[in-house]
N, C-alpha and C positions, 0 to 999 in steps of 0.2 A: 116435384121430388128432385133432389140433387142428382145430377147425371154422373155416371161412372165411365170414365175414359181409361182404357187399359193400355198401359205402356208396354210395347212388345220388344223393347231392347234386349231383354234377357233371352228371348227366343233366338235372336240374331247372335248373341254371344255364344250360345250353345252350338248353333250351326257352324259358326266360324271356327270353333275349337277343333273341328275335324275336317273342315272343308266340305264340299258337296252341298247338298240342299236338304239336310236332315238335322233338325226339324224344318219343315217347309213353312217359311215365314208368311207367305201369302195365304196358305191354308189356315194358319193360326189366326190371322186377321179376320178372315171370312168366318171361321167358326166362332171366334170370340163374339162377333156381332150376332151371329145366330143364337148364341147361348144367352144373349140378353144385354150385353154391354151397350152403352149409349154412344161410344166413340172409340177411336183408336189413336194412340199417341206414339210418336216416334221422336227420337232425339239423335239425329246423325251428328257425328263429330268429325273433325278434319281427318283423323287417322282411320276412320271407318272401322273402328275396332268392334263395333256391333252392327248397328244399322248403316247400310251403305246408301249412297245417294241414289243408286239405281234401284234399290229396294223401295225408296220413297216413290219413285216414278212408277213402279209396278203396282204398289199397294193402293195408291190414290185412285186408281181406276176401279177398285173393288170395294171402296168404303162407301156404304150407303147410309151410314149414321153420320157422325162428325169426325173429321180428320184434323188432328192437332199436331203440328210440327214444332218441336222445341229446338232451341239452339242459340248460339251466340252470333248475332249479325255482324260482329267485327271480323268473323271468318267469311270473307266476301263471297265464296261460292254458295254459302248458305242463303244469302239474299236472293241470288239468282235461282236457286232451287225452289224457294218459296214462291217467287213470282212466276216461275214456270208451272208449278203444280197446283197453285191456288188452293190451298187447304181451307177448311172452314175457319181455322184459327192458327195463328202463329204465336208461340210463347217465347219471348226473348229472355234468355238466361245468360248472365255474365260469367260463364265458366271459361277457364283457361284451357289450352289444348291438352295439358298434361293432367287435368283434374280427373280423378277416378270417377267421381259422381258430383253432381251439382251441390255446392256447399255454401252459397250465399245468394242474396238478392241484389238488385240494383240500388245504388245510391242515386235516387232520382233527382237530388239537388245537384250533385256533382256532374252527372251525365245528362242533365236536362236537355240541352240543345241537341246532343247526339241522338237521344231517344226521340225527341220531337221530329227530327229530320227523318230518322229511320222508320218510325211508325207511319209517317205520312206516305211513304212509298207503298206500304202494304194496304193502307186504307184506301188509297186511290184505286186499288185493284179489287176492292170489296172484301178484303180479308180481315176478319176480326182479329184484333191484337190484344195480347195479354203480356204483362211484364212480371217476372219473378221478383218477389218482394219479401224482405224480412218483416216480421210483425212489429212495425214501428209507425205509430200514428203520425209522427212528424214528417213522414215521407209521402203522405197521401196528397197534400196540396200540390206538390211538384209533380206527382204522378198524374194528377188531373191535367196539369199544364202540358204534359207530353202528348195528350190526345188519345191515350190508350183507352180501349173499351173495358178492359178488365185488368185486375192484378191476380197473380197466383201466389198465395201465401206459402212461403217456404216453411214446412211443418216439422223439420228435423228437431228443433228444440222442444216443441210440444211432445213429440213422440219420446224423446229422451227422458223427459221429466214427468211423463204421464203417470207412471206407477209410483212416483214419489209424492206428487201432489198435483192431481189433475186440474184442480181449481186454479192453482198458481200457474200451471203450464199453459192454460188456455187464456189467461187474463189479457195478455197483449194482443192476442189474435182477435178477441171480441172487440176491443177498442179500435183496432185497425180496420176490421171489417165494417164496424158501424160507421166509422169516419168515411170509408170508401162509399158506403151506401148513401151517406149525406151528400157526397160529391157526384153521385150518379155513376159510380164505377162499379162494374160487376166483380164478383169475388169467386175465384177458383182456389184450389189448394192442392198441395202434393208434396210428397217426400216422407217416407217411413210411416205413412198411414197404413193400418192393418186391421185385421178382424177384432183385435182387442180394443183399439182406441178410436176406430172410425165412427161408431155410433155416437159416442160422447161428443166428438168434435162436430159432427154434423148437427147434433141437437143444440149445441151451444152457439153455432154460427147460423142464424135463421135465414140469412140472405145468401147462403152458399149455393152457387150455381153448378159447380162441377168439381170432382176430384179426379186426379190422374194418379193411378196406382199401377206399379209394374212389379218391382222386385218381390214384395211381400206376397202379392197375388200369385205370381208364378211359383214361388216357394211352396205356398199352400197347395197349389194345384198338383205338385208332385205327390203329395200325400192323399189329397182329397178328390182329385180329378178336376179337369179344367171346367167342364160345364157346371158341376156342382159348386166349384169355388166362385165362379162368376156370379151365380145366383146367391151365394152366401154373402158376398159383398153388396149385392143389390139390396138384400134384405136389411143390411145395416143402415142403408140410406133411406129405407122406407119407413123406419120406425121413429 
């Protein structure tokens, strides 16, 4: 079954809005695992506007499922943080410092040598690597050359077009995922997946290993309760 990794950035955003430690980010990570999630995702940014580097150091000690750290390795403290904490997986995302949220994947042709060098640093330490990628089959051959273990398909365009034509919205994702499978690359996905579109996406990408979901899940939890919401997302991946 496809694994669910819950991104807890929004918990940190809410905490930082008032200062102090409410909501308790560490407790949220522990409880989300207890409620059935298969992993915890964090995406620290240089301005620490949500997840702080010290949060990562504290949380990693309490993750007994999988721990995924996302971020741009061109922000050099990020590389040091990953090598220090040694998560299960590092997901490389090419977001700029002032980006509100991740909005594109890597051009694996243009950045091939950089990605190859950076990924080798993590793999030497036994850290599984994934690179954020737009649904473009032409980028898979160069993605393979980088040495990455997985790609994470950036699913914003799928989510945006899902209610207009889900068959059209999923088309490029299927071809990209199938090409990745041919090359021996694992497939993850994330961004704007929710209770409406997750089941369809999961059923159409048979080799999908993991989805990372944060914003939508936390929004649903406000209405439905955190434990119930985690279980609702898990049921979408089980069908």
